[in-house]
N, C-alpha and C positions, 0 to 999 in steps of 0.2 A: 504493499500500499503507501503510494507517495505522501509526503508530507504537505502540509498546507504550503511553507516557502516552495518546494518545486513546483507545486501548479500555478503560484503565483509567479513566478519566473518564467517559465514555459508561456504564459499568458501575455506578459508583456513584450517577449522576445517575438512573438506574434504577431505582436502591435506595431514593433519595430518594423518587420519583416513585410507589412502593408504600407509602413510610411515611405512615400517616394524617398525622401532626401535621408533616409534613418536616423529622424529627429522625432521624438513625442512629446507632447507636453502633457500633463496630467495633475489630477490635485487629487492627495494623499486622502482626503477625508474621500472623494469621488471612489478611490480604488480600495480604501477599508472596506467602505458600504458594500462593492461590487462582491469583494471577497468575503465579505460575513467575519470581518478582523477589526482589531484596533489598528490605529495606524501607526503604531510602534514594532508592529509586524512587516508593513508596508518599509518601514525604517532598515529593520532586519536585512529583508531580502536586497535593498537596493545596495546596503554596504556589503553584503557579503557577495553576493552575485552578480553584480553591477558595477566591478572594478575596471581602473584603468589597465589591469595586467589582462584582464578577461575581455580586452577592448571597446570598453564604456567608458561614457564621462556622464556623473553626473551633476547636474544643479539645480539648486531647491530654494524657494524664497516659503519662509512661514509666515503664517497670520490670515487673515481672511480671506484674502487673495490671493495667497499662495500656490506654489505649483512645486512641480517637479519636472525639468527635462533631462532626457534622458538621450543622449546620443551615442548612435554606434561607431567608431570609429577606427580608421587602422592603427594600432597601437606604436606604431616610432613615427609617425609622421614627422618631418623635419629635422630626424636623427638618423642615424645609422643604427641598425640593428644591435649590432655590438653596443653602440653607447645606451641602447635604450635596455639592454639585459644586464649592463653593467652597473647603472644606476639603478634598477630594479632588485641587484642582489646587495648591493652597495656593501657595507662592513659588517654583516650581520643579516642570516636569511635563516629561517626554521623551514624545514622538510615541505610543509604544506605550500609556503609561499614559492618553492623553488617548484613544488610540480605544477602551480599555477604556471609559472615562466612557460616550463618544456610543455605544456598543455595548449599554451599560445602558441611556442613556435609548430606545434604539430598542425594546428589550426592552420595557420597562414602557409604551412606547407615548408618550412626549414627543416624540419625532422620527419621522416616517417613515422608511422606507427610502431613498427618495430622498434626503431631508434627512443622514441618515445618511454615505452614499455620498460627497454633496458636502461634506460637512465634515472628512469622511477626507482628499479630495482636498485641499481647501484647508489643513488643517493641514500636509497632506506640503509644498506650497510653501511656506510660511509658515515652516518648519523649515530648508527647502534655503534659502531666503533668509537666514533669520537664519545660517545655517552661514557665508555670504558674507560676514557682515560682522564685523568686529575688535570684537567684546562678550567679556567674560568670563563673563558670567553668561547665557549662551544657553539655560537653561532657564528662567530667572526671565523673561527676555522672551517664551520662549514660551507660557508660564503665562499673561502677562498678553495676549497676543493671543488664544489658547483663550478664556478670561473673558470677552473683548470677545464672540469670536463665540458662545457658548453663553450668553449674559446672556438674550436674547429670547427664548428656549425656556425655561430654568428659573425665571423668572420670571411666565411663565405670558402672555406677549406673543404668541407663536405656540404653536398646537398642532400638532401632528404630524401630526393626521387632517384636516387642509385644506388645499388651497392656496389658499385665499379670501385673497386680500391686503386686501379693500375694506375692513376696519377698520383696514387699517395707515394710521398719520396721521405729518404731521413733528413733532408735539407729543412723538411715541416717540423720534426722531430719523431718520425714514426718511425720505425724499425722493425723488419721482418726477422724473425727469429731463424738460422739455419745452425748446424753442428759445429760452426766456425764461429758464432756471435759470442760476444762476452755481455752478459747482463749486469 
């Protein structure tokens, strides 16, 4: 059974699909009445489901004539993808935020679905290992590892639409193993 938050999210996304310019403007109270919930439930959905990392900008004005404007945007307009991901990771990140970033990369076609699942799994393992360490800044350590794993994708060294690794070279820091290799 789906939650009310899932249903509200789905309905708002449907409204955005129907909007010609990827912009809708609504009233919080109207939405709450439509879905039979309190306005704070609408706030929760907007804050957790319509974030910049997921490709949305939410602008709101409270009061009697208040409104909510939701815009579906290209998440890195005006910046390179690497700049966007670097800023999103920052100096500290938790696994949930890292998952949002790689979901966006998959949605935008920068990584394949397979790469997304592999990265999610790798991030889970890394987070578990970091939690075993005696370090104060776990999210900072995790951010550095996430950044290292995502760099080849966001700098255009690897594209999600191909499994061809023939262009990968040791010049970019990738090494293949053979019997004579030194690890």
